[in-house]
mmCIF file as Biopython writes it, N, C-alpha, C and O atoms, coordinates in Angstrom:
data_model
#
loop_
_atom_site.group_PDB
_atom_site.id
_atom_site.type_symbol
_atom_site.label_atom_id
_atom_site.label_alt_id
_atom_site.label_comp_id
_atom_site.label_asym_id
_atom_site.label_entity_id
_atom_site.label_seq_id
_atom_site.pdbx_PDB_ins_code
_atom_site.Cartn_x
_atom_site.Cartn_y
_atom_site.Cartn_z
_atom_site.occupancy
_atom_site.B_iso_or_equiv
_atom_site.auth_seq_id
_atom_site.auth_asym_id
_atom_site.pdbx_PDB_model_num
ATOM 1   N N  . MET A ? 1  ? 3.720   -9.842  22.791  1.0 0.0 1  A 1 
ATOM 2   C CA . MET A ? 1  ? 2.923   -10.859 22.035  1.0 0.0 1  A 1 
ATOM 3   C C  . MET A ? 1  ? 3.537   -10.948 20.678  1.0 0.0 1  A 1 
ATOM 4   O O  . MET A ? 1  ? 3.866   -9.974  20.002  1.0 0.0 1  A 1 
ATOM 5   N N  . GLU A ? 2  ? 3.649   -12.072 20.372  1.0 0.0 2  A 1 
ATOM 6   C CA . GLU A ? 2  ? 3.919   -12.382 18.779  1.0 0.0 2  A 1 
ATOM 7   C C  . GLU A ? 2  ? 2.839   -12.594 18.070  1.0 0.0 2  A 1 
ATOM 8   O O  . GLU A ? 2  ? 1.814   -13.227 18.325  1.0 0.0 2  A 1 
ATOM 9   N N  . VAL A ? 3  ? 3.272   -11.825 16.886  1.0 0.0 3  A 1 
ATOM 10  C CA . VAL A ? 3  ? 1.983   -11.999 15.742  1.0 0.0 3  A 1 
ATOM 11  C C  . VAL A ? 3  ? 2.650   -12.717 14.697  1.0 0.0 3  A 1 
ATOM 12  O O  . VAL A ? 3  ? 3.790   -12.436 14.327  1.0 0.0 3  A 1 
ATOM 13  N N  . ARG A ? 4  ? 2.098   -13.449 14.318  1.0 0.0 4  A 1 
ATOM 14  C CA . ARG A ? 4  ? 2.867   -14.394 12.928  1.0 0.0 4  A 1 
ATOM 15  C C  . ARG A ? 4  ? 2.504   -13.870 11.611  1.0 0.0 4  A 1 
ATOM 16  O O  . ARG A ? 4  ? 1.621   -13.033 11.428  1.0 0.0 4  A 1 
ATOM 17  N N  . THR A ? 5  ? 3.114   -14.320 10.848  1.0 0.0 5  A 1 
ATOM 18  C CA . THR A ? 5  ? 3.031   -13.983 9.365   1.0 0.0 5  A 1 
ATOM 19  C C  . THR A ? 5  ? 1.630   -14.212 8.843   1.0 0.0 5  A 1 
ATOM 20  O O  . THR A ? 5  ? 1.130   -13.236 8.284   1.0 0.0 5  A 1 
ATOM 21  N N  . LEU A ? 6  ? 0.967   -15.210 8.909   1.0 0.0 6  A 1 
ATOM 22  C CA . LEU A ? 6  ? -0.194  -15.365 8.290   1.0 0.0 6  A 1 
ATOM 23  C C  . LEU A ? 6  ? -1.405  -14.413 8.885   1.0 0.0 6  A 1 
ATOM 24  O O  . LEU A ? 6  ? -2.392  -14.045 8.248   1.0 0.0 6  A 1 
ATOM 25  N N  . ASP A ? 7  ? -1.086  -14.093 10.295  1.0 0.0 7  A 1 
ATOM 26  C CA . ASP A ? 7  ? -2.091  -13.263 10.993  1.0 0.0 7  A 1 
ATOM 27  C C  . ASP A ? 7  ? -1.848  -11.885 10.328  1.0 0.0 7  A 1 
ATOM 28  O O  . ASP A ? 7  ? -2.809  -11.142 10.128  1.0 0.0 7  A 1 
ATOM 29  N N  . LYS A ? 8  ? -0.508  -11.499 9.957   1.0 0.0 8  A 1 
ATOM 30  C CA . LYS A ? 8  ? -0.330  -10.037 9.579   1.0 0.0 8  A 1 
ATOM 31  C C  . LYS A ? 8  ? -0.868  -10.205 8.157   1.0 0.0 8  A 1 
ATOM 32  O O  . LYS A ? 8  ? -1.512  -9.199  7.860   1.0 0.0 8  A 1 
ATOM 33  N N  . THR A ? 9  ? -0.846  -11.024 7.257   1.0 0.0 9  A 1 
ATOM 34  C CA . THR A ? 9  ? -1.143  -11.163 5.964   1.0 0.0 9  A 1 
ATOM 35  C C  . THR A ? 9  ? -2.781  -11.072 5.888   1.0 0.0 9  A 1 
ATOM 36  O O  . THR A ? 9  ? -3.230  -10.367 4.984   1.0 0.0 9  A 1 
ATOM 37  N N  . ILE A ? 10 ? -3.612  -11.661 6.674   1.0 0.0 10 A 1 
ATOM 38  C CA . ILE A ? 10 ? -4.750  -11.708 6.842   1.0 0.0 10 A 1 
ATOM 39  C C  . ILE A ? 10 ? -5.258  -10.157 7.175   1.0 0.0 10 A 1 
ATOM 40  O O  . ILE A ? 10 ? -6.120  -9.608  6.489   1.0 0.0 10 A 1 
ATOM 41  N N  . LEU A ? 11 ? -4.700  -9.603  8.163   1.0 0.0 11 A 1 
ATOM 42  C CA . LEU A ? 11 ? -5.068  -8.593  8.624   1.0 0.0 11 A 1 
ATOM 43  C C  . LEU A ? 11 ? -4.674  -7.264  7.378   1.0 0.0 11 A 1 
ATOM 44  O O  . LEU A ? 11 ? -5.456  -6.361  7.083   1.0 0.0 11 A 1 
ATOM 45  N N  . SER A ? 12 ? -3.692  -7.396  6.966   1.0 0.0 12 A 1 
ATOM 46  C CA . SER A ? 12 ? -3.255  -6.371  5.765   1.0 0.0 12 A 1 
ATOM 47  C C  . SER A ? 12 ? -4.513  -6.544  4.731   1.0 0.0 12 A 1 
ATOM 48  O O  . SER A ? 12 ? -5.112  -5.548  4.326   1.0 0.0 12 A 1 
ATOM 49  N N  . VAL A ? 13 ? -4.911  -7.990  4.292   1.0 0.0 13 A 1 
ATOM 50  C CA . VAL A ? 13 ? -5.458  -8.018  3.295   1.0 0.0 13 A 1 
ATOM 51  C C  . VAL A ? 13 ? -6.861  -7.518  3.575   1.0 0.0 13 A 1 
ATOM 52  O O  . VAL A ? 13 ? -7.522  -7.081  2.634   1.0 0.0 13 A 1 
ATOM 53  N N  . SER A ? 14 ? -7.373  -7.552  4.823   1.0 0.0 14 A 1 
ATOM 54  C CA . SER A ? 14 ? -8.646  -7.092  5.248   1.0 0.0 14 A 1 
ATOM 55  C C  . SER A ? 14 ? -8.757  -5.538  5.050   1.0 0.0 14 A 1 
ATOM 56  O O  . SER A ? 14 ? -9.755  -4.925  4.671   1.0 0.0 14 A 1 
ATOM 57  N N  . ILE A ? 15 ? -7.564  -5.043  5.376   1.0 0.0 15 A 1 
ATOM 58  C CA . ILE A ? 15 ? -7.459  -3.653  5.291   1.0 0.0 15 A 1 
ATOM 59  C C  . ILE A ? 15 ? -7.607  -3.125  3.938   1.0 0.0 15 A 1 
ATOM 60  O O  . ILE A ? 15 ? -8.278  -2.132  3.656   1.0 0.0 15 A 1 
ATOM 61  N N  . ILE A ? 16 ? -6.846  -3.949  2.995   1.0 0.0 16 A 1 
ATOM 62  C CA . ILE A ? 16 ? -6.897  -3.391  1.511   1.0 0.0 16 A 1 
ATOM 63  C C  . ILE A ? 16 ? -8.156  -3.422  1.030   1.0 0.0 16 A 1 
ATOM 64  O O  . ILE A ? 16 ? -8.544  -2.511  0.298   1.0 0.0 16 A 1 
ATOM 65  N N  . LEU A ? 17 ? -9.131  -4.678  1.440   1.0 0.0 17 A 1 
ATOM 66  C CA . LEU A ? 17 ? -10.336 -4.642  1.003   1.0 0.0 17 A 1 
ATOM 67  C C  . LEU A ? 17 ? -11.330 -3.608  1.396   1.0 0.0 17 A 1 
ATOM 68  O O  . LEU A ? 17 ? -12.277 -3.281  0.681   1.0 0.0 17 A 1 
ATOM 69  N N  . ILE A ? 18 ? -11.056 -3.082  2.628   1.0 0.0 18 A 1 
ATOM 70  C CA . ILE A ? 18 ? -11.853 -2.075  3.128   1.0 0.0 18 A 1 
ATOM 71  C C  . ILE A ? 18 ? -11.364 -0.427  2.230   1.0 0.0 18 A 1 
ATOM 72  O O  . ILE A ? 18 ? -12.087 0.510   1.892   1.0 0.0 18 A 1 
ATOM 73  N N  . GLY A ? 19 ? -10.127 -0.590  2.096   1.0 0.0 19 A 1 
ATOM 74  C CA . GLY A ? 19 ? -9.696  0.579   1.275   1.0 0.0 19 A 1 
ATOM 75  C C  . GLY A ? 19 ? -10.170 0.381   -0.144  1.0 0.0 19 A 1 
ATOM 76  O O  . GLY A ? 19 ? -10.406 1.426   -0.750  1.0 0.0 19 A 1 
ATOM 77  N N  . LEU A ? 20 ? -10.386 -0.930  -0.895  1.0 0.0 20 A 1 
ATOM 78  C CA . LEU A ? 20 ? -10.915 -0.844  -2.256  1.0 0.0 20 A 1 
ATOM 79  C C  . LEU A ? 20 ? -12.515 -0.621  -2.097  1.0 0.0 20 A 1 
ATOM 80  O O  . LEU A ? 20 ? -13.207 -0.122  -2.985  1.0 0.0 20 A 1 
ATOM 81  N N  . GLY A ? 21 ? -12.986 -1.044  -0.886  1.0 0.0 21 A 1 
ATOM 82  C CA . GLY A ? 21 ? -14.530 -0.460  -0.918  1.0 0.0 21 A 1 
ATOM 83  C C  . GLY A ? 21 ? -14.981 0.927   -0.716  1.0 0.0 21 A 1 
ATOM 84  O O  . GLY A ? 21 ? -16.078 1.385   -1.039  1.0 0.0 21 A 1 
ATOM 85  N N  . VAL A ? 22 ? -13.929 1.588   -0.100  1.0 0.0 22 A 1 
ATOM 86  C CA . VAL A ? 22 ? -13.719 3.153   0.243   1.0 0.0 22 A 1 
ATOM 87  C C  . VAL A ? 22 ? -13.489 3.761   -1.232  1.0 0.0 22 A 1 
ATOM 88  O O  . VAL A ? 22 ? -14.117 4.725   -1.669  1.0 0.0 22 A 1 
ATOM 89  N N  . GLY A ? 23 ? -12.381 2.972   -2.010  1.0 0.0 23 A 1 
ATOM 90  C CA . GLY A ? 23 ? -12.285 3.441   -3.368  1.0 0.0 23 A 1 
ATOM 91  C C  . GLY A ? 23 ? -13.368 3.499   -4.418  1.0 0.0 23 A 1 
ATOM 92  O O  . GLY A ? 23 ? -13.395 4.390   -5.267  1.0 0.0 23 A 1 
ATOM 93  N N  . PHE A ? 24 ? -14.274 2.517   -4.341  1.0 0.0 24 A 1 
ATOM 94  C CA . PHE A ? 24 ? -15.171 2.279   -4.890  1.0 0.0 24 A 1 
ATOM 95  C C  . PHE A ? 24 ? -16.286 3.306   -4.783  1.0 0.0 24 A 1 
ATOM 96  O O  . PHE A ? 24 ? -16.898 3.822   -5.718  1.0 0.0 24 A 1 
ATOM 97  N N  . LEU A ? 25 ? -16.434 3.499   -3.571  1.0 0.0 25 A 1 
ATOM 98  C CA . LEU A ? 25 ? -17.516 4.564   -3.092  1.0 0.0 25 A 1 
ATOM 99  C C  . LEU A ? 25 ? -17.181 5.761   -3.643  1.0 0.0 25 A 1 
ATOM 100 O O  . LEU A ? 25 ? -18.080 6.453   -4.120  1.0 0.0 25 A 1 
ATOM 101 N N  . ALA A ? 26 ? -15.704 6.247   -3.673  1.0 0.0 26 A 1 
ATOM 102 C CA . ALA A ? 26 ? -15.416 7.522   -3.736  1.0 0.0 26 A 1 
ATOM 103 C C  . ALA A ? 26 ? -15.576 7.598   -5.388  1.0 0.0 26 A 1 
ATOM 104 O O  . ALA A ? 26 ? -16.257 8.507   -5.863  1.0 0.0 26 A 1 
ATOM 105 N N  . VAL A ? 27 ? -15.085 6.853   -6.048  1.0 0.0 27 A 1 
ATOM 106 C CA . VAL A ? 27 ? -15.144 6.862   -7.582  1.0 0.0 27 A 1 
ATOM 107 C C  . VAL A ? 27 ? -16.892 6.984   -7.987  1.0 0.0 27 A 1 
ATOM 108 O O  . VAL A ? 27 ? -17.254 7.674   -8.940  1.0 0.0 27 A 1 
ATOM 109 N N  . GLY A ? 28 ? -17.643 6.396   -7.324  1.0 0.0 28 A 1 
ATOM 110 C CA . GLY A ? 28 ? -19.153 6.472   -7.539  1.0 0.0 28 A 1 
ATOM 111 C C  . GLY A ? 28 ? -19.315 7.836   -7.446  1.0 0.0 28 A 1 
ATOM 112 O O  . GLY A ? 28 ? -19.958 8.326   -8.374  1.0 0.0 28 A 1 
ATOM 113 N N  . SER A ? 29 ? -18.915 8.602   -6.586  1.0 0.0 29 A 1 
ATOM 114 C CA . SER A ? 29 ? -19.381 10.017  -6.436  1.0 0.0 29 A 1 
ATOM 115 C C  . SER A ? 29 ? -18.640 10.841  -7.680  1.0 0.0 29 A 1 
ATOM 116 O O  . SER A ? 29 ? -18.991 11.989  -7.951  1.0 0.0 29 A 1 
ATOM 117 N N  . ILE A ? 30 ? -17.890 10.353  -8.201  1.0 0.0 30 A 1 
ATOM 118 C CA . ILE A ? 30 ? -17.061 11.262  -9.385  1.0 0.0 30 A 1 
ATOM 119 C C  . ILE A ? 30 ? -17.657 10.775  -10.573 1.0 0.0 30 A 1 
ATOM 120 O O  . ILE A ? 30 ? -18.256 11.639  -11.212 1.0 0.0 30 A 1 
ATOM 121 N N  . ASP A ? 31 ? -17.660 9.637   -11.044 1.0 0.0 31 A 1 
ATOM 122 C CA . ASP A ? 31 ? -18.447 8.953   -12.047 1.0 0.0 31 A 1 
ATOM 123 C C  . ASP A ? 31 ? -19.935 8.860   -11.706 1.0 0.0 31 A 1 
ATOM 124 O O  . ASP A ? 31 ? -20.371 8.156   -10.796 1.0 0.0 31 A 1 
ATOM 125 N N  . TYR A ? 32 ? -20.669 9.620   -12.499 1.0 0.0 32 A 1 
ATOM 126 C CA . TYR A ? 32 ? -22.339 9.385   -12.255 1.0 0.0 32 A 1 
ATOM 127 C C  . TYR A ? 32 ? -22.689 8.770   -13.385 1.0 0.0 32 A 1 
ATOM 128 O O  . TYR A ? 32 ? -23.892 8.828   -13.638 1.0 0.0 32 A 1 
ATOM 129 N N  . THR A ? 33 ? -21.875 8.082   -14.297 1.0 0.0 33 A 1 
ATOM 130 C CA . THR A ? 33 ? -22.537 7.005   -15.299 1.0 0.0 33 A 1 
ATOM 131 C C  . THR A ? 33 ? -22.838 5.707   -14.830 1.0 0.0 33 A 1 
ATOM 132 O O  . THR A ? 33 ? -23.772 5.057   -15.298 1.0 0.0 33 A 1 
ATOM 133 N N  . LEU A ? 34 ? -22.055 5.269   -13.877 1.0 0.0 34 A 1 
ATOM 134 C CA . LEU A ? 34 ? -21.959 3.926   -13.333 1.0 0.0 34 A 1 
ATOM 135 C C  . LEU A ? 34 ? -22.188 4.326   -11.825 1.0 0.0 34 A 1 
ATOM 136 O O  . LEU A ? 34 ? -21.625 3.486   -11.124 1.0 0.0 34 A 1 
ATOM 137 N N  . SER A ? 35 ? -22.688 5.111   -11.210 1.0 0.0 35 A 1 
ATOM 138 C CA . SER A ? 35 ? -22.823 5.602   -9.786  1.0 0.0 35 A 1 
ATOM 139 C C  . SER A ? 35 ? -23.275 4.092   -9.064  1.0 0.0 35 A 1 
ATOM 140 O O  . SER A ? 35 ? -22.603 3.527   -8.200  1.0 0.0 35 A 1 
ATOM 141 N N  . SER A ? 36 ? -24.572 3.586   -9.631  1.0 0.0 36 A 1 
ATOM 142 C CA . SER A ? 36 ? -25.059 2.532   -8.750  1.0 0.0 36 A 1 
ATOM 143 C C  . SER A ? 36 ? -24.230 1.150   -8.876  1.0 0.0 36 A 1 
ATOM 144 O O  . SER A ? 36 ? -24.435 0.268   -8.041  1.0 0.0 36 A 1 
ATOM 145 N N  . ALA A ? 37 ? -23.412 0.982   -9.786  1.0 0.0 37 A 1 
ATOM 146 C CA . ALA A ? 37 ? -22.713 -0.053  -9.941  1.0 0.0 37 A 1 
ATOM 147 C C  . ALA A ? 37 ? -21.242 0.233   -8.871  1.0 0.0 37 A 1 
ATOM 148 O O  . ALA A ? 37 ? -20.910 -0.666  -8.098  1.0 0.0 37 A 1 
ATOM 149 N N  . TYR A ? 38 ? -20.645 1.215   -8.914  1.0 0.0 38 A 1 
ATOM 150 C CA . TYR A ? 38 ? -19.688 1.549   -8.103  1.0 0.0 38 A 1 
ATOM 151 C C  . TYR A ? 38 ? -20.165 1.642   -6.509  1.0 0.0 38 A 1 
ATOM 152 O O  . TYR A ? 38 ? -19.439 1.029   -5.726  1.0 0.0 38 A 1 
ATOM 153 N N  . SER A ? 39 ? -21.191 2.271   -6.007  1.0 0.0 39 A 1 
ATOM 154 C CA . SER A ? 39 ? -21.746 1.978   -4.797  1.0 0.0 39 A 1 
ATOM 155 C C  . SER A ? 39 ? -22.078 0.408   -4.372  1.0 0.0 39 A 1 
ATOM 156 O O  . SER A ? 39 ? -21.786 -0.017  -3.254  1.0 0.0 39 A 1 
ATOM 157 N N  . THR A ? 40 ? -22.686 -0.360  -5.331  1.0 0.0 40 A 1 
ATOM 158 C CA . THR A ? 40 ? -23.181 -1.427  -4.965  1.0 0.0 40 A 1 
ATOM 159 C C  . THR A ? 40 ? -21.677 -2.457  -4.639  1.0 0.0 40 A 1 
ATOM 160 O O  . THR A ? 40 ? -21.609 -3.214  -3.671  1.0 0.0 40 A 1 
ATOM 161 N N  . GLY A ? 41 ? -20.781 -2.314  -5.460  1.0 0.0 41 A 1 
ATOM 162 C CA . GLY A ? 41 ? -19.374 -2.673  -5.602  1.0 0.0 41 A 1 
ATOM 163 C C  . GLY A ? 41 ? -18.691 -2.217  -4.170  1.0 0.0 41 A 1 
ATOM 164 O O  . GLY A ? 41 ? -18.017 -2.990  -3.489  1.0 0.0 41 A 1 
ATOM 165 N N  . GLY A ? 42 ? -18.911 -1.117  -3.887  1.0 0.0 42 A 1 
ATOM 166 C CA . GLY A ? 42 ? -18.238 -0.490  -2.921  1.0 0.0 42 A 1 
ATOM 167 C C  . GLY A ? 42 ? -18.808 -1.069  -1.551  1.0 0.0 42 A 1 
ATOM 168 O O  . GLY A ? 42 ? -18.020 -1.366  -0.653  1.0 0.0 42 A 1 
ATOM 169 N N  . LEU A ? 43 ? -19.863 -1.191  -1.432  1.0 0.0 43 A 1 
ATOM 170 C CA . LEU A ? 43 ? -20.532 -1.792  -0.409  1.0 0.0 43 A 1 
ATOM 171 C C  . LEU A ? 43 ? -20.198 -3.235  0.098   1.0 0.0 43 A 1 
ATOM 172 O O  . LEU A ? 43 ? -20.072 -3.663  1.245   1.0 0.0 43 A 1 
ATOM 173 N N  . LEU A ? 44 ? -20.092 -3.870  -1.165  1.0 0.0 44 A 1 
ATOM 174 C CA . LEU A ? 44 ? -19.850 -5.256  -1.231  1.0 0.0 44 A 1 
ATOM 175 C C  . LEU A ? 44 ? -18.501 -5.654  -0.693  1.0 0.0 44 A 1 
ATOM 176 O O  . LEU A ? 44 ? -18.249 -6.511  0.154   1.0 0.0 44 A 1 
ATOM 177 N N  . TRP A ? 45 ? -17.599 -4.777  -1.424  1.0 0.0 45 A 1 
ATOM 178 C CA . TRP A ? 45 ? -15.857 -4.809  -0.450  1.0 0.0 45 A 1 
ATOM 179 C C  . TRP A ? 45 ? -15.988 -4.429  0.691   1.0 0.0 45 A 1 
ATOM 180 O O  . TRP A ? 45 ? -15.325 -5.128  1.457   1.0 0.0 45 A 1 
ATOM 181 N N  . LEU A ? 46 ? -16.590 -3.560  1.229   1.0 0.0 46 A 1 
ATOM 182 C CA . LEU A ? 46 ? -16.762 -2.966  2.731   1.0 0.0 46 A 1 
ATOM 183 C C  . LEU A ? 46 ? -16.929 -3.941  3.697   1.0 0.0 46 A 1 
ATOM 184 O O  . LEU A ? 46 ? -16.295 -4.127  4.736   1.0 0.0 46 A 1 
ATOM 185 N N  . VAL A ? 47 ? -18.256 -4.791  3.018   1.0 0.0 47 A 1 
ATOM 186 C CA . VAL A ? 47 ? -18.753 -6.032  3.738   1.0 0.0 47 A 1 
ATOM 187 C C  . VAL A ? 47 ? -17.799 -7.165  4.065   1.0 0.0 47 A 1 
ATOM 188 O O  . VAL A ? 47 ? -17.740 -7.682  5.181   1.0 0.0 47 A 1 
ATOM 189 N N  . ILE A ? 48 ? -16.905 -7.591  2.814   1.0 0.0 48 A 1 
ATOM 190 C CA . ILE A ? 48 ? -16.205 -8.573  2.638   1.0 0.0 48 A 1 
ATOM 191 C C  . ILE A ? 48 ? -15.041 -8.278  3.293   1.0 0.0 48 A 1 
ATOM 192 O O  . ILE A ? 48 ? -14.332 -9.180  3.739   1.0 0.0 48 A 1 
ATOM 193 N N  . GLY A ? 49 ? -14.684 -6.816  3.431   1.0 0.0 49 A 1 
ATOM 194 C CA . GLY A ? 49 ? -13.407 -6.448  4.369   1.0 0.0 49 A 1 
ATOM 195 C C  . GLY A ? 49 ? -13.588 -6.442  5.757   1.0 0.0 49 A 1 
ATOM 196 O O  . GLY A ? 49 ? -12.715 -6.916  6.485   1.0 0.0 49 A 1 
ATOM 197 N N  . GLY A ? 50 ? -14.581 -5.980  6.192   1.0 0.0 50 A 1 
ATOM 198 C CA . GLY A ? 50 ? -15.338 -6.034  7.682   1.0 0.0 50 A 1 
ATOM 199 C C  . GLY A ? 50 ? -15.281 -7.550  8.094   1.0 0.0 50 A 1 
ATOM 200 O O  . GLY A ? 50 ? -14.596 -7.887  9.059   1.0 0.0 50 A 1 
ATOM 201 N N  . VAL A ? 51 ? -15.963 -8.415  7.400   1.0 0.0 51 A 1 
ATOM 202 C CA . VAL A ? 51 ? -15.927 -9.729  7.999   1.0 0.0 51 A 1 
ATOM 203 C C  . VAL A ? 51 ? -14.739 -10.255 7.994   1.0 0.0 51 A 1 
ATOM 204 O O  . VAL A ? 51 ? -14.461 -10.833 9.045   1.0 0.0 51 A 1 
ATOM 205 N N  . THR A ? 52 ? -13.906 -10.264 7.157   1.0 0.0 52 A 1 
ATOM 206 C CA . THR A ? 52 ? -12.383 -10.742 7.159   1.0 0.0 52 A 1 
ATOM 207 C C  . THR A ? 52 ? -11.594 -10.028 8.339   1.0 0.0 52 A 1 
ATOM 208 O O  . THR A ? 52 ? -10.727 -10.600 9.000   1.0 0.0 52 A 1 
ATOM 209 N N  . LEU A ? 53 ? -11.958 -8.838  8.509   1.0 0.0 53 A 1 
ATOM 210 C CA . LEU A ? 53 ? -11.350 -7.796  9.497   1.0 0.0 53 A 1 
ATOM 211 C C  . LEU A ? 53 ? -11.679 -8.715  11.064  1.0 0.0 53 A 1 
ATOM 212 O O  . LEU A ? 53 ? -10.884 -8.871  11.990  1.0 0.0 53 A 1 
ATOM 213 N N  . GLY A ? 54 ? -12.849 -9.132  10.984  1.0 0.0 54 A 1 
ATOM 214 C CA . GLY A ? 54 ? -13.537 -9.460  12.511  1.0 0.0 54 A 1 
ATOM 215 C C  . GLY A ? 54 ? -13.101 -10.627 12.465  1.0 0.0 54 A 1 
ATOM 216 O O  . GLY A ? 54 ? -12.526 -10.955 13.504  1.0 0.0 54 A 1 
ATOM 217 N N  . LEU A ? 55 ? -13.147 -11.533 11.537  1.0 0.0 55 A 1 
ATOM 218 C CA . LEU A ? 55 ? -12.951 -13.047 11.714  1.0 0.0 55 A 1 
ATOM 219 C C  . LEU A ? 55 ? -11.160 -13.178 11.957  1.0 0.0 55 A 1 
ATOM 220 O O  . LEU A ? 55 ? -10.760 -14.147 12.603  1.0 0.0 55 A 1 
ATOM 221 N N  . SER A ? 56 ? -10.304 -12.326 11.498  1.0 0.0 56 A 1 
ATOM 222 C CA . SER A ? 56 ? -9.171  -12.462 11.703  1.0 0.0 56 A 1 
ATOM 223 C C  . SER A ? 56 ? -8.746  -11.704 13.226  1.0 0.0 56 A 1 
ATOM 224 O O  . SER A ? 56 ? -7.707  -11.997 13.816  1.0 0.0 56 A 1 
ATOM 225 N N  . LEU A ? 57 ? -9.569  -10.860 13.651  1.0 0.0 57 A 1 
ATOM 226 C CA . LEU A ? 57 ? -9.513  -10.599 15.023  1.0 0.0 57 A 1 
ATOM 227 C C  . LEU A ? 57 ? -9.760  -11.318 16.037  1.0 0.0 57 A 1 
ATOM 228 O O  . LEU A ? 57 ? -9.069  -11.427 17.050  1.0 0.0 57 A 1 
ATOM 229 N N  . LYS A ? 58 ? -10.985 -11.949 15.732  1.0 0.0 58 A 1 
ATOM 230 C CA . LYS A ? 58 ? -11.595 -13.147 16.412  1.0 0.0 58 A 1 
ATOM 231 C C  . LYS A ? 58 ? -10.884 -14.042 16.931  1.0 0.0 58 A 1 
ATOM 232 O O  . LYS A ? 58 ? -10.696 -14.198 18.138  1.0 0.0 58 A 1 
ATOM 233 N N  . VAL A ? 59 ? -10.275 -14.940 15.699  1.0 0.0 59 A 1 
ATOM 234 C CA . VAL A ? 59 ? -9.470  -16.091 15.735  1.0 0.0 59 A 1 
ATOM 235 C C  . VAL A ? 59 ? -8.026  -15.642 16.103  1.0 0.0 59 A 1 
ATOM 236 O O  . VAL A ? 59 ? -7.200  -16.518 16.360  1.0 0.0 59 A 1 
ATOM 237 N N  . ASN A ? 60 ? -7.747  -14.607 16.135  1.0 0.0 60 A 1 
ATOM 238 C CA . ASN A ? 60 ? -6.197  -14.249 16.591  1.0 0.0 60 A 1 
ATOM 239 C C  . ASN A ? 60 ? -6.306  -14.023 18.260  1.0 0.0 60 A 1 
ATOM 240 O O  . ASN A ? 60 ? -5.291  -14.166 18.942  1.0 0.0 60 A 1 
ATOM 241 N N  . ARG A ? 61 ? -7.221  -13.767 18.697  1.0 0.0 61 A 1 
ATOM 242 C CA . ARG A ? 61 ? -7.207  -13.450 20.163  1.0 0.0 61 A 1 
ATOM 243 C C  . ARG A ? 61 ? -7.237  -14.753 21.170  1.0 0.0 61 A 1 
ATOM 244 O O  . ARG A ? 61 ? -6.723  -14.754 22.288  1.0 0.0 61 A 1 
ATOM 245 N N  . PRO A ? 62 ? -7.989  -15.953 20.520  1.0 0.0 62 A 1 
ATOM 246 C CA . PRO A ? 62 ? -7.879  -17.173 21.326  1.0 0.0 62 A 1 
ATOM 247 C C  . PRO A ? 62 ? -6.348  -17.693 21.162  1.0 0.0 62 A 1 
ATOM 248 O O  . PRO A ? 62 ? -5.759  -18.142 22.145  1.0 0.0 62 A 1 
ATOM 249 N N  . LYS A ? 63 ? -5.780  -17.625 20.001  1.0 0.0 63 A 1 
ATOM 250 C CA . LYS A ? 63 ? -4.420  -18.061 19.822  1.0 0.0 63 A 1 
ATOM 251 C C  . LYS A ? 63 ? -3.556  -17.391 20.390  1.0 0.0 63 A 1 
ATOM 252 O O  . LYS A ? 63 ? -2.448  -17.927 20.421  1.0 0.0 63 A 1 
ATOM 253 N N  . LYS A ? 64 ? -3.667  -16.136 20.986  1.0 0.0 64 A 1 
ATOM 254 C CA . LYS A ? 64 ? -2.650  -15.425 21.568  1.0 0.0 64 A 1 
ATOM 255 C C  . LYS A ? 64 ? -2.850  -15.911 23.040  1.0 0.0 64 A 1 
ATOM 256 O O  . LYS A ? 64 ? -1.805  -16.049 23.677  1.0 0.0 64 A 1 
ATOM 257 N N  . GLN A ? 65 ? -4.089  -16.210 23.723  1.0 0.0 65 A 1 
ATOM 258 C CA . GLN A ? 65 ? -4.092  -16.810 24.988  1.0 0.0 65 A 1 
ATOM 259 C C  . GLN A ? 65 ? -3.688  -18.164 25.011  1.0 0.0 65 A 1 
ATOM 260 O O  . GLN A ? 65 ? -3.261  -18.585 26.086  1.0 0.0 65 A 1 
ATOM 261 N N  . GLN A ? 66 ? -3.737  -18.977 23.985  1.0 0.0 66 A 1 
ATOM 262 C CA . GLN A ? 66 ? -3.033  -20.499 24.115  1.0 0.0 66 A 1 
ATOM 263 C C  . GLN A ? 66 ? -1.582  -20.213 24.085  1.0 0.0 66 A 1 
ATOM 264 O O  . GLN A ? 66 ? -0.809  -21.004 24.625  1.0 0.0 66 A 1 
ATOM 265 N N  . ILE A ? 67 ? -1.242  -19.376 23.624  1.0 0.0 67 A 1 
ATOM 266 C CA . ILE A ? 67 ? 0.218   -19.357 23.382  1.0 0.0 67 A 1 
ATOM 267 C C  . ILE A ? 67 ? 0.513   -18.614 24.567  1.0 0.0 67 A 1 
ATOM 268 O O  . ILE A ? 67 ? 1.577   -19.021 25.034  1.0 0.0 67 A 1 
ATOM 269 N N  . GLY A ? 68 ? 0.069   -17.797 25.167  1.0 0.0 68 A 1 
ATOM 270 C CA . GLY A ? 68 ? 0.350   -17.189 26.608  1.0 0.0 68 A 1 
ATOM 271 C C  . GLY A ? 68 ? 0.229   -18.419 27.615  1.0 0.0 68 A 1 
ATOM 272 O O  . GLY A ? 68 ? 1.148   -18.489 28.431  1.0 0.0 68 A 1 
ATOM 273 N N  . ALA A ? 69 ? -0.771  -19.412 27.690  1.0 0.0 69 A 1 
ATOM 274 C CA . ALA A ? 69 ? -0.960  -20.276 28.569  1.0 0.0 69 A 1 
ATOM 275 C C  . ALA A ? 69 ? 0.149   -21.427 28.490  1.0 0.0 69 A 1 
ATOM 276 O O  . ALA A ? 69 ? 0.484   -22.078 29.480  1.0 0.0 69 A 1 
ATOM 277 N N  . LEU A ? 70 ? 0.678   -21.609 27.228  1.0 0.0 70 A 1 
ATOM 278 C CA . LEU A ? 70 ? 1.836   -22.576 27.104  1.0 0.0 70 A 1 
ATOM 279 C C  . LEU A ? 70 ? 3.125   -22.110 27.573  1.0 0.0 70 A 1 
ATOM 280 O O  . LEU A ? 70 ? 3.969   -22.944 27.902  1.0 0.0 70 A 1 
ATOM 281 N N  . ARG A ? 71 ? 3.384   -20.802 27.643  1.0 0.0 71 A 1 
ATOM 282 C CA . ARG A ? 71 ? 4.623   -20.536 28.053  1.0 0.0 71 A 1 
ATOM 283 C C  . ARG A ? 71 ? 4.704   -20.224 29.736  1.0 0.0 71 A 1 
ATOM 284 O O  . ARG A ? 71 ? 5.784   -19.961 30.265  1.0 0.0 71 A 1 
#
């Protein structure tokens, strides 16, 4: 199956966003002065990254089926 460059980009960006959320949560446990801000930001980035990842996989699946049907 062929994976296009835009699909790879969206997938990699969603993984980066999830990593950003994990980083925020990790820093929140290290720096206690802004712990609630880091945990809120971490959860926000995890949600945004998860939604982006889910949408990219959901859109990518019918695209692959359409490409396979055209061949």
